[in-house]
FIKOLZA-1660 file (N, C-alpha, C; in steps of 0.1 Angstrom, whole numbers, plus 5000, padded with zeros to 4 digits):
% residues 228
   i   px   py   pz ch aa at
   1 4954 0217 5752  A  M  N
   1 4960 0210 5764  A  M CA
   1 4963 0196 5761  A  M  C
   2 4974 0190 5761  A  N  N
   2 4977 0176 5758  A  N CA
   2 4973 0167 5771  A  N  C
   3 4973 0154 5770  A  K  N
   3 4971 0146 5780  A  K CA
   3 4977 0147 5793  A  K  C
   4 4991 0149 5791  A  M  N
   4 5000 0150 5803  A  M CA
   4 4996 0163 5811  A  M  C
   5 4993 0174 5803  A  S  N
   5 4990 0186 5810  A  S CA
   5 4977 0186 5817  A  S  C
   6 4967 0178 5811  A  R  N
   6 4954 0177 5818  A  R CA
   6 4956 0168 5830  A  R  C
   7 4964 0158 5829  A  T  N
   7 4966 0149 5841  A  T CA
   7 4973 0158 5852  A  T  C
   8 4982 0166 5849  A  A  N
   8 4989 0174 5859  A  A CA
   8 4979 0184 5865  A  A  C
   9 4970 0190 5857  A  A  N
   9 4960 0200 5862  A  A CA
   9 4951 0193 5871  A  A  C
  10 4947 0180 5868  A  S  N
  10 4937 0174 5876  A  S CA
  10 4944 0170 5890  A  S  C
  11 4956 0169 5890  A  I  N
  11 4962 0165 5904  A  I CA
  11 4966 0180 5912  A  I  C
  12 4969 0190 5904  A  L  N
  12 4973 0202 5912  A  L CA
  12 4961 0210 5916  A  L  C
  13 4950 0209 5909  A  Q  N
  13 4939 0217 5913  A  Q CA
  13 4934 0213 5927  A  Q  C
  14 4931 0201 5930  A  P  N
  14 4927 0199 5943  A  P CA
  14 4937 0202 5953  A  P  C
  15 4950 0199 5951  A  L  N
  15 4961 0203 5960  A  L CA
  15 4961 0219 5963  A  L  C
  16 4959 0226 5951  A  E  N
  16 4959 0240 5954  A  E CA
  16 4946 0244 5962  A  E  C
  17 4935 0238 5960  A  Q  N
  17 4923 0241 5968  A  Q CA
  17 4926 0237 5983  A  Q  C
  18 4931 0227 5985  A  A  N
  18 4935 0221 5999  A  A CA
  18 4944 0231 6006  A  A  C
  19 4955 0236 5998  A  L  N
  19 4964 0246 6005  A  L CA
  19 4956 0260 6008  A  L  C
  20 4947 0263 6000  A  K  N
  20 4940 0275 6002  A  K CA
  20 4931 0273 6013  A  K  C
  21 4925 0262 6015  A  H  N
  21 4916 0259 6026  A  H CA
  21 4924 0260 6039  A  H  C
  22 4936 0253 6039  A  F  N
  22 4945 0253 6051  A  F CA
  22 4947 0267 6055  A  F  C
  23 4952 0276 6046  A  A  N
  23 4956 0290 6048  A  A CA
  23 4945 0298 6053  A  A  C
  24 4933 0296 6047  A  F  N
  24 4921 0302 6052  A  F CA
  24 4917 0301 6065  A  F  C
  25 4917 0288 6070  A  T  N
  25 4912 0283 6082  A  T CA
  25 4922 0282 6093  A  T  C
  26 4935 0281 6091  A  H  N
  26 4945 0279 6101  A  H CA
  26 4956 0289 6101  A  H  C
  27 4957 0298 6092  A  T  N
  27 4968 0308 6093  A  T CA
  27 4962 0323 6091  A  T  C
  28 4970 0333 6096  A  P  N
  28 4965 0346 6095  A  P CA
  28 4967 0352 6081  A  P  C
  29 4972 0344 6071  A  F  N
  29 4975 0348 6058  A  F CA
  29 4963 0345 6047  A  F  C
  30 4956 0338 6051  A  G  N
  30 4945 0335 6041  A  G CA
  30 4932 0343 6043  A  G  C
  31 4932 0351 6053  A  G  N
  31 4921 0360 6056  A  G CA
  31 4919 0372 6047  A  G  C
  32 4907 0378 6046  A  P  N
  32 4908 0392 6037  A  P CA
  32 4914 0402 6045  A  P  C
  33 4920 0411 6037  A  R  N
  33 4927 0422 6043  A  R CA
  33 4925 0435 6033  A  R  C
  34 4927 0446 6039  A  Y  N
  34 4927 0458 6031  A  Y CA
  34 4941 0463 6029  A  Y  C
  35 4945 0463 6016  A  P  N
  35 4961 0465 6014  A  P CA
  35 4964 0479 6011  A  P  C
  36 4954 0489 6011  A  Y  N
  36 4958 0502 6008  A  Y CA
  36 4960 0511 6021  A  Y  C
  37 4969 0522 6019  A  N  N
  37 4971 0531 6029  A  N CA
  37 4962 0543 6028  A  N  C
  38 4953 0544 6018  A  I  N
  38 4944 0555 6018  A  I CA
  38 4930 0549 6020  A  I  C
  39 4921 0556 6024  A  E  N
  39 4908 0553 6028  A  E CA
  39 4899 0549 6015  A  E  C
  40 4888 0540 6018  A  P  N
  40 4880 0536 6006  A  P CA
  40 4873 0549 5999  A  P  C
  41 4870 0559 6007  A  I  N
  41 4864 0569 6000  A  I CA
  41 4874 0577 5992  A  I  C
  42 4886 0577 5994  A  Q  N
  42 4896 0583 5986  A  Q CA
  42 4898 0575 5972  A  Q  C
  43 4898 0562 5974  A  L  N
  43 4898 0553 5962  A  L CA
  43 4886 0555 5953  A  L  C
  44 4873 0557 5960  A  S  N
  44 4863 0559 5951  A  S CA
  44 4862 0572 5945  A  S  C
  45 4867 0582 5953  A  T  N
  45 4868 0596 5947  A  T CA
  45 4878 0597 5935  A  T  C
  46 4888 0589 5935  A  L  N
  46 4898 0588 5924  A  L CA
  46 4891 0583 5912  A  L  C
  47 4883 0572 5913  A  I  N
  47 4875 0566 5902  A  I CA
  47 4865 0576 5898  A  I  C
  48 4858 0581 5907  A  N  N
  48 4847 0591 5902  A  N CA
  48 4852 0602 5895  A  N  C
  49 4864 0607 5899  A  E  N
  49 4871 0619 5892  A  E CA
  49 4875 0616 5878  A  E  C
  50 4880 0603 5877  A  I  N
  50 4885 0598 5864  A  I CA
  50 4874 0597 5855  A  I  C
  51 4862 0593 5859  A  E  N
  51 4850 0591 5851  A  E CA
  51 4845 0605 5847  A  E  C
  52 4846 0615 5857  A  R  N
  52 4841 0627 5855  A  R CA
  52 4848 0635 5845  A  R  C
  53 4862 0632 5844  A  L  N
  53 4871 0639 5835  A  L CA
  53 4875 0631 5824  A  L  C
  54 4869 0620 5821  A  K  N
  54 4873 0611 5810  A  K CA
  54 4872 0617 5797  A  K  C
  55 4865 0626 5794  A  D  N
  55 4864 0634 5781  A  D CA
  55 4872 0646 5781  A  D  C
  56 4878 0649 5792  A  V  N
  56 4888 0661 5793  A  V CA
  56 4902 0656 5789  A  V  C
  57 4908 0662 5779  A  P  N
  57 4923 0658 5777  A  P CA
  57 4931 0661 5790  A  P  C
  58 4940 0652 5792  A  G  N
  58 4948 0654 5803  A  G CA
  58 4954 0642 5809  A  G  C
  59 4964 0642 5817  A  N  N
  59 4970 0631 5824  A  N CA
  59 4968 0630 5839  A  N  C
  60 4972 0618 5844  A  I  N
  60 4970 0616 5859  A  I CA
  60 4983 0616 5865  A  I  C
  61 4985 0623 5877  A  L  N
  61 4997 0621 5885  A  L CA
  61 4996 0615 5898  A  L  C
  62 5003 0606 5902  A  E  N
  62 5004 0602 5915  A  E CA
  62 5017 0605 5920  A  E  C
  63 5018 0614 5931  A  I  N
  63 5030 0618 5937  A  I CA
  63 5032 0613 5950  A  I  C
  64 5043 0604 5952  A  G  N
  64 5043 0596 5963  A  G CA
  64 5036 0582 5960  A  G  C
  65 5044 0573 5956  A  V  N
  65 5037 0561 5951  A  V CA
  65 5041 0548 5960  A  V  C
  66 5051 0548 5968  A  A  N
  66 5056 0536 5977  A  A CA
  66 5054 0524 5968  A  A  C
  67 5047 0513 5973  A  R  N
  67 5049 0501 5966  A  R CA
  67 5041 0502 5953  A  R  C
  68 5032 0511 5951  A  G  N
  68 5024 0511 5939  A  G CA
  68 5010 0505 5939  A  G  C
  69 5006 0504 5952  A  M  N
  69 4993 0496 5952  A  M CA
  69 4981 0505 5947  A  M  C
  70 4981 0518 5950  A  T  N
  70 4972 0527 5943  A  T CA
  70 4974 0529 5930  A  T  C
  71 4986 0528 5924  A  T  N
  71 4989 0530 5911  A  T CA
  71 4982 0517 5903  A  T  C
  72 4985 0506 5909  A  R  N
  72 4979 0493 5902  A  R CA
  72 4964 0494 5903  A  R  C
  73 4958 0499 5914  A  F  N
  73 4944 0501 5913  A  F CA
  73 4938 0510 5903  A  F  C
  74 4946 0521 5900  A  L  N
  74 4942 0530 5890  A  L CA
  74 4944 0524 5876  A  L  C
  75 4955 0516 5874  A  C  N
  75 4958 0509 5862  A  C CA
  75 4946 0500 5859  A  C  C
  76 4941 0492 5868  A  Q  N
  76 4929 0484 5865  A  Q CA
  76 4918 0490 5860  A  Q  C
  77 4915 0502 5866  A  H  N
  77 4904 0509 5862  A  H CA
  77 4905 0515 5847  A  H  C
  78 4917 0521 5846  A  V  N
  78 4920 0526 5832  A  V CA
  78 4919 0516 5821  A  V  C
  79 4924 0503 5823  A  V  N
  79 4923 0493 5814  A  V CA
  79 4908 0488 5812  A  V  C
  80 4901 0486 5824  A  N  N
  80 4888 0481 5823  A  N CA
  80 4879 0491 5815  A  N  C
  81 4881 0504 5816  A  Q  N
  81 4873 0515 5810  A  Q CA
  81 4879 0518 5795  A  Q  C
  82 4890 0512 5791  A  N  N
  82 4897 0514 5779  A  N CA
  82 4900 0528 5777  A  N  C
  83 4907 0533 5787  A  L  N
  83 4912 0547 5787  A  L CA
  83 4927 0548 5784  A  L  C
  84 4933 0535 5783  A  Q  N
  84 4949 0537 5782  A  Q CA
  84 4954 0545 5771  A  Q  C
  85 4946 0547 5759  A  D  N
  85 4953 0554 5748  A  D CA
  85 4950 0569 5749  A  D  C
  86 4943 0573 5760  A  S  N
  86 4940 0587 5761  A  S CA
  86 4947 0595 5772  A  S  C
  87 4954 0587 5779  A  L  N
  87 4960 0594 5791  A  L CA
  87 4974 0587 5794  A  L  C
  88 4983 0593 5803  A  T  N
  88 4994 0588 5809  A  T CA
  88 4993 0590 5824  A  T  C
  89 4997 0579 5832  A  I  N
  89 4998 0580 5845  A  I CA
  89 5013 0583 5848  A  I  C
  90 5016 0595 5855  A  Y  N
  90 5030 0597 5859  A  Y CA
  90 5032 0594 5874  A  Y  C
  91 5040 0585 5877  A  A  N
  91 5041 0580 5891  A  A CA
  91 5056 0586 5895  A  A  C
  92 5055 0597 5905  A  I  N
  92 5066 0604 5908  A  I CA
  92 5069 0600 5922  A  I  C
  93 5082 0599 5924  A  D  N
  93 5087 0594 5938  A  D CA
  93 5103 0595 5938  A  D  C
  94 5108 0597 5950  A  T  N
  94 5123 0594 5950  A  T CA
  94 5126 0579 5949  A  T  C
  95 5116 0570 5953  A  Y  N
  95 5118 0557 5952  A  Y CA
  95 5130 0553 5963  A  Y  C
  96 5131 0561 5972  A  N  N
  96 5141 0559 5983  A  N CA
  96 5138 0567 5996  A  N  C
  97 5125 0568 5999  A  S  N
  97 5120 0574 6012  A  S CA
  97 5121 0590 6010  A  S  C
  98 5121 0596 6021  A  F  N
  98 5120 0611 6021  A  F CA
  98 5134 0617 6020  A  F  C
  99 5136 0628 6015  A  T  N
  99 5148 0634 6015  A  T CA
  99 5152 0639 6028  A  T  C
 100 5166 0639 6031  A  Q  N
 100 5170 0643 6044  A  Q CA
 100 5168 0657 6047  A  Q  C
 101 5167 0667 6038  A  H  N
 101 5163 0681 6040  A  H CA
 101 5148 0682 6045  A  H  C
 102 5140 0673 6039  A  D  N
 102 5125 0674 6043  A  D CA
 102 5124 0669 6057  A  D  C
 103 5131 0658 6060  A  L  N
 103 5131 0652 6073  A  L CA
 103 5136 0662 6085  A  L  C
 104 5147 0668 6081  A  D  N
 104 5153 0679 6090  A  D CA
 104 5143 0690 6094  A  D  C
 105 5136 0694 6083  A  Y  N
 105 5127 0704 6086  A  Y CA
 105 5116 0700 6096  A  Y  C
 106 5111 0687 6093  A  E  N
 106 5100 0683 6103  A  E CA
 106 5106 0682 6118  A  E  C
 107 5118 0678 6118  A  V  N
 107 5123 0676 6133  A  V CA
 107 5127 0690 6138  A  V  C
 108 5135 0698 6131  A  Q  N
 108 5139 0710 6137  A  Q CA
 108 5129 0721 6137  A  Q  C
 109 5121 0722 6127  A  S  N
 109 5112 0733 6127  A  S CA
 109 5098 0730 6132  A  S  C
 110 5094 0718 6130  A  R  N
 110 5080 0714 6134  A  R CA
 110 5080 0705 6146  A  R  C
 111 5092 0702 6151  A  K  N
 111 5093 0694 6163  A  K CA
 111 5087 0681 6163  A  K  C
 112 5088 0674 6152  A  K  N
 112 5085 0660 6150  A  K CA
 112 5096 0651 6155  A  K  C
 113 5091 0639 6158  A  Q  N
 113 5101 0629 6162  A  Q CA
 113 5105 0620 6150  A  Q  C
 114 5119 0620 6147  A  L  N
 114 5124 0614 6135  A  L CA
 114 5119 0600 6134  A  L  C
 115 5119 0593 6144  A  A  N
 115 5115 0577 6143  A  A CA
 115 5100 0575 6138  A  A  C
 116 5092 0586 6141  A  A  N
 116 5078 0584 6136  A  A CA
 116 5077 0587 6122  A  A  C
 117 5088 0591 6116  A  L  N
 117 5087 0597 6101  A  L CA
 117 5094 0587 6093  A  L  C
 118 5103 0578 6098  A  K  N
 118 5111 0569 6088  A  K CA
 118 5102 0560 6082  A  K  C
 119 5105 0557 6070  A  G  N
 119 5097 0547 6063  A  G CA
 119 5100 0547 6047  A  G  C
 120 5095 0538 6041  A  F  N
 120 5095 0537 6027  A  F CA
 120 5109 0535 6020  A  F  C
 121 5118 0530 6028  A  T  N
 121 5132 0529 6023  A  T CA
 121 5133 0515 6015  A  T  C
 122 5123 0507 6017  A  Y  N
 122 5123 0493 6009  A  Y CA
 122 5121 0496 5994  A  Y  C
 123 5117 0506 5989  A  T  N
 123 5112 0508 5976  A  T CA
 123 5126 0508 5966  A  T  C
 124 5123 0504 5953  A  D  N
 124 5134 0503 5944  A  D CA
 124 5129 0508 5931  A  D  C
 125 5135 0517 5923  A  F  N
 125 5130 0522 5912  A  F CA
 125 5130 0512 5900  A  F  C
 126 5140 0504 5899  A  D  N
 126 5140 0494 5888  A  D CA
 126 5130 0482 5891  A  D  C
 127 5129 0479 5904  A  A  N
 127 5118 0469 5907  A  A CA
 127 5104 0473 5904  A  A  C
 128 5102 0486 5908  A  W  N
 128 5089 0491 5906  A  W CA
 128 5085 0493 5891  A  W  C
 129 5094 0496 5883  A  N  N
 129 5093 0497 5869  A  N CA
 129 5089 0483 5863  A  N  C
 130 5096 0472 5868  A  K  N
 130 5094 0459 5864  A  K CA
 130 5080 0455 5866  A  K  C
 131 5074 0457 5878  A  Y  N
 131 5061 0455 5882  A  Y CA
 131 5050 0461 5873  A  Y  C
 132 5054 0472 5865  A  F  N
 132 5043 0479 5858  A  F CA
 132 5047 0478 5842  A  F  C
 133 5056 0469 5839  A  M  N
 133 5059 0467 5824  A  M CA
 133 5046 0466 5817  A  M  C
 134 5037 0459 5821  A  Q  N
 134 5025 0454 5814  A  Q CA
 134 5015 0467 5812  A  Q  C
 135 5019 0477 5818  A  Y  N
 135 5010 0490 5817  A  Y CA
 135 5019 0501 5810  A  Y  C
 136 5021 0502 5798  A  P  N
 136 5029 0511 5792  A  P CA
 136 5025 0525 5793  A  P  C
 137 5012 0528 5797  A  F  N
 137 5008 0541 5800  A  F CA
 137 5012 0546 5812  A  F  C
 138 5020 0539 5820  A  V  N
 138 5024 0544 5834  A  V CA
 138 5039 0548 5831  A  V  C
 139 5042 0560 5835  A  K  N
 139 5057 0565 5833  A  K CA
 139 5061 0569 5847  A  K  C
 140 5072 0562 5852  A  A  N
 140 5077 0565 5866  A  A CA
 140 5087 0575 5864  A  A  C
 141 5087 0586 5873  A  I  N
 141 5098 0596 5874  A  I CA
 141 5105 0596 5887  A  I  C
 142 5118 0592 5887  A  K  N
 142 5125 0592 5900  A  K CA
 142 5131 0606 5902  A  K  C
 143 5125 0613 5913  A  S  N
 143 5129 0626 5915  A  S CA
 143 5123 0631 5928  A  S  C
 144 5130 0641 5933  A  D  N
 144 5123 0649 5945  A  D CA
 144 5111 0656 5938  A  D  C
 145 5100 0654 5943  A  C  N
 145 5088 0660 5938  A  C CA
 145 5089 0674 5937  A  C  C
 146 5096 0680 5946  A  A  N
 146 5096 0695 5947  A  A CA
 146 5104 0702 5935  A  A  C
 147 5110 0694 5929  A  I  N
 147 5118 0701 5917  A  I CA
 147 5113 0696 5904  A  I  C
 148 5103 0688 5903  A  V  N
 148 5098 0684 5891  A  V CA
 148 5091 0696 5883  A  V  C
 149 5094 0695 5870  A  D  N
 149 5088 0706 5860  A  D CA
 149 5073 0700 5857  A  D  C
 150 5063 0705 5864  A  Y  N
 150 5050 0699 5863  A  Y CA
 150 5043 0704 5849  A  Y  C
 151 5048 0715 5845  A  C  N
 151 5042 0720 5831  A  C CA
 151 5046 0712 5821  A  C  C
 152 5058 0704 5823  A  S  N
 152 5062 0695 5811  A  S CA
 152 5053 0683 5811  A  S  C
 153 5045 0679 5821  A  L  N
 153 5036 0668 5822  A  L CA
 153 5022 0671 5819  A  L  C
 154 5020 0684 5815  A  S  N
 154 5006 0689 5813  A  S CA
 154 5002 0685 5799  A  S  C
 155 4988 0685 5797  A  P  N
 155 4978 0689 5807  A  P CA
 155 4976 0679 5817  A  P  C
 156 4974 0684 5829  A  I  N
 156 4973 0674 5841  A  I CA
 156 4957 0677 5846  A  I  C
 157 4949 0666 5847  A  K  N
 157 4936 0667 5851  A  K CA
 157 4932 0662 5865  A  K  C
 158 4940 0653 5869  A  L  N
 158 4938 0647 5882  A  L CA
 158 4952 0643 5888  A  L  C
 159 4953 0647 5901  A  S  N
 159 4966 0644 5908  A  S CA
 159 4963 0638 5922  A  S  C
 160 4970 0629 5926  A  L  N
 160 4969 0624 5941  A  L CA
 160 4984 0627 5946  A  L  C
 161 4983 0637 5955  A  L  N
 161 4996 0642 5962  A  L CA
 161 4998 0636 5975  A  L  C
 162 5006 0626 5977  A  D  N
 162 5007 0619 5989  A  D CA
 162 5022 0617 5993  A  D  C
 163 5027 0628 5997  A  V  N
 163 5042 0630 6002  A  V CA
 163 5044 0633 6017  A  V  C
 164 5032 0634 6025  A  D  N
 164 5033 0634 6038  A  D CA
 164 5038 0647 6047  A  D  C
 165 5050 0651 6041  A  L  N
 165 5057 0661 6048  A  L CA
 165 5053 0676 6045  A  L  C
 166 5057 0686 6052  A  Y  N
 166 5052 0699 6049  A  Y CA
 166 5060 0705 6037  A  Y  C
 167 5073 0704 6038  A  V  N
 167 5082 0711 6027  A  V CA
 167 5079 0706 6013  A  V  C
 168 5078 0693 6011  A  P  N
 168 5074 0688 5996  A  P CA
 168 5060 0691 5993  A  P  C
 169 5051 0690 6003  A  T  N
 169 5036 0694 5999  A  T CA
 169 5034 0707 5995  A  T  C
 170 5041 0716 6002  A  K  N
 170 5040 0732 6000  A  K CA
 170 5046 0735 5987  A  K  C
 171 5058 0729 5984  A  A  N
 171 5064 0731 5972  A  A CA
 171 5058 0727 5961  A  A  C
 172 5051 0715 5960  A  V  N
 172 5046 0709 5949  A  V CA
 172 5032 0717 5946  A  V  C
 173 5024 0720 5955  A  L  N
 173 5010 0724 5955  A  L CA
 173 5009 0736 5944  A  L  C
 174 5018 0747 5946  A  S  N
 174 5016 0758 5938  A  S CA
 174 5020 0755 5924  A  S  C
 175 5030 0747 5922  A  K  N
 175 5034 0742 5908  A  K CA
 175 5024 0733 5901  A  K  C
 176 5018 0725 5909  A  L  N
 176 5009 0716 5904  A  L CA
 176 4996 0722 5900  A  L  C
 177 4991 0732 5909  A  Y  N
 177 4979 0739 5907  A  Y CA
 177 4980 0748 5894  A  Y  C
 178 4992 0753 5891  A  A  N
 178 4994 0761 5879  A  A CA
 178 4993 0752 5867  A  A  C
 179 4999 0740 5868  A  A  N
 179 4998 0731 5856  A  A CA
 179 4985 0723 5854  A  A  C
 180 4977 0723 5864  A  T  N
 180 4963 0716 5863  A  T CA
 180 4954 0723 5853  A  T  C
 181 4947 0715 5846  A  T  N
 181 4937 0720 5836  A  T CA
 181 4926 0726 5843  A  T  C
 182 4918 0734 5837  A  S  N
 182 4905 0740 5842  A  S CA
 182 4895 0729 5844  A  S  C
 183 4890 0728 5856  A  G  N
 183 4881 0716 5860  A  G CA
 183 4888 0705 5866  A  G  C
 184 4901 0706 5866  A  G  N
 184 4908 0695 5872  A  G CA
 184 4909 0695 5887  A  G  C
 185 4914 0685 5893  A  V  N
 185 4914 0683 5907  A  V CA
 185 4927 0678 5912  A  V  C
 186 4930 0682 5924  A  I  N
 186 4941 0678 5932  A  I CA
 186 4936 0671 5945  A  I  C
 187 4940 0659 5947  A  L  N
 187 4936 0653 5961  A  L CA
 187 4949 0652 5968  A  L  C
 188 4948 0655 5981  A  V  N
 188 4960 0656 5990  A  V CA
 188 4958 0647 6001  A  V  C
 189 4967 0637 6004  A  D  N
 189 4964 0627 6014  A  D CA
 189 4971 0632 6027  A  D  C
 190 4967 0627 6038  A  D  N
 190 4972 0630 6052  A  D CA
 190 4969 0644 6056  A  D  C
 191 4957 0649 6052  A  V  N
 191 4953 0662 6056  A  V CA
 191 4945 0660 6070  A  V  C
 192 4953 0659 6080  A  E  N
 192 4947 0657 6094  A  E CA
 192 4957 0662 6103  A  E  C
 193 4951 0670 6113  A  D  N
 193 4959 0678 6123  A  D CA
 193 4964 0669 6133  A  D  C
 194 4975 0673 6140  A  N  N
 194 4980 0665 6152  A  N CA
 194 4983 0650 6150  A  N  C
 195 4990 0648 6138  A  K  N
 195 4993 0634 6135  A  K CA
 195 5009 0636 6131  A  K  C
 196 5016 0624 6130  A  P  N
 196 5030 0625 6127  A  P CA
 196 5033 0632 6113  A  P  C
 197 5022 0629 6104  A  Y  N
 197 5024 0633 6091  A  Y CA
 197 5015 0648 6088  A  Y  C
 198 5013 0655 6099  A  D  N
 198 5003 0666 6097  A  D CA
 198 5011 0677 6089  A  D  C
 199 5023 0675 6085  A  G  N
 199 5028 0687 6076  A  G CA
 199 5020 0689 6064  A  G  C
 200 5015 0678 6058  A  A  N
 200 5006 0678 6047  A  A CA
 200 4993 0686 6050  A  A  C
 201 4987 0684 6063  A  Y  N
 201 4976 0693 6066  A  Y CA
 201 4980 0708 6067  A  Y  C
 202 4991 0710 6073  A  Q  N
 202 4995 0725 6073  A  Q CA
 202 4998 0731 6060  A  Q  C
 203 5004 0724 6050  A  A  N
 203 5007 0729 6037  A  A CA
 203 4993 0730 6029  A  A  C
 204 4985 0721 6032  A  Y  N
 204 4971 0722 6023  A  Y CA
 204 4964 0734 6029  A  Y  C
 205 4963 0737 6041  A  M  N
 205 4955 0747 6047  A  M CA
 205 4961 0761 6043  A  M  C
 206 4974 0762 6043  A  E  N
 206 4981 0774 6040  A  E CA
 206 4978 0777 6024  A  E  C
 207 4978 0767 6017  A  F  N
 207 4977 0770 6001  A  F CA
 207 4963 0773 5999  A  F  C
 208 4953 0767 6005  A  C  N
 208 4939 0771 6004  A  C CA
 208 4937 0786 6008  A  C  C
 209 4943 0789 6019  A  A  N
 209 4942 0803 6024  A  A CA
 209 4948 0813 6013  A  A  C
 210 4960 0809 6008  A  C  N
 210 4967 0818 5999  A  C CA
 210 4958 0820 5986  A  C  C
 211 4952 0809 5982  A  Q  N
 211 4945 0809 5969  A  Q CA
 211 4929 0813 5971  A  Q  C
 212 4926 0816 5984  A  N  N
 212 4911 0819 5988  A  N CA
 212 4903 0807 5983  A  N  C
 213 4907 0796 5987  A  I  N
 213 4900 0783 5984  A  I CA
 213 4894 0778 5997  A  I  C
 214 4881 0775 5998  A  T  N
 214 4876 0768 6010  A  T CA
 214 4881 0754 6011  A  T  C
 215 4887 0751 6022  A  P  N
 215 4891 0737 6023  A  P CA
 215 4880 0727 6024  A  P  C
 216 4882 0717 6017  A  R  N
 216 4873 0706 6017  A  R CA
 216 4879 0693 6020  A  R  C
 217 4876 0685 6030  A  V  N
 217 4882 0672 6033  A  V CA
 217 4872 0663 6033  A  V  C
 218 4874 0652 6024  A  I  N
 218 4865 0640 6024  A  I CA
 218 4871 0629 6033  A  I  C
 219 4862 0621 6038  A  G  N
 219 4867 0611 6047  A  G CA
 219 4875 0618 6059  A  G  C
 220 4884 0611 6065  A  S  N
 220 4891 0619 6075  A  S CA
 220 4903 0625 6072  A  S  C
 221 4910 0624 6058  A  K  N
 221 4921 0629 6056  A  K CA
 221 4925 0632 6041  A  K  C
 222 4915 0634 6034  A  C  N
 222 4918 0637 6020  A  C CA
 222 4913 0652 6016  A  C  C
 223 4923 0660 6014  A  G  N
 223 4919 0674 6010  A  G CA
 223 4918 0675 5995  A  G  C
 224 4906 0683 5992  A  C  N
 224 4904 0684 5977  A  C CA
 224 4907 0699 5972  A  C  C
 225 4912 0699 5961  A  I  N
 225 4913 0713 5955  A  I CA
 225 4909 0712 5941  A  I  C
 226 4898 0719 5938  A  Y  N
 226 4892 0718 5924  A  Y CA
 226 4896 0731 5917  A  Y  C
 227 4901 0731 5905  A  K  N
 227 4905 0743 5898  A  K CA
 227 4895 0748 5889  A  K  C
 228 4890 0760 5890  A  P  N
 228 4879 0765 5883  A  P CA
 228 4881 0765 5868  A  P  C
% end
């Protein structure tokens, strides 16, 4: 660092600290916050499952990624544990909210209010990819998750399925389970009844009944499916 750079740094550092102090003490932007849409127990389960399966060949799928907050969390763990050469994280999303077909089913067949289901229209595939350029082991797939060929992404050892609605959750579960390696796990978000997004709950319970699997929910809304 040359003399000019050192001088600039000596001036900017106190200014930066003063700005942080002002934000922390006088604005709502400086306080601590929880930036995730899933519960802490779900995040910890994801990490524990990655560690449990770290010696098992296979990839990680996140189906329904929104801004990529959970994806970024997973990336940090993969890099910290030096696992980036042994797996791929596939991030699957329309990157343009829910499909009209799936929304229509919720409104017409499940009698949900459309206004309560709208969301995630802010996402953009190109911008999302740009944010994850530093993680080459992350591969984004822009698609309706219901039509993805999951066998082409196998072996799959861990999946987080977070698409909220009944039709896509129901469609994905059977395909994903078939492509999941023995000992692998699927975690399904929003498995809670009598909520706007309880389509995931219905689909999860129906799948478990069909497969003769005992439902297991951790926290308040994370359904687990372990493949023997």
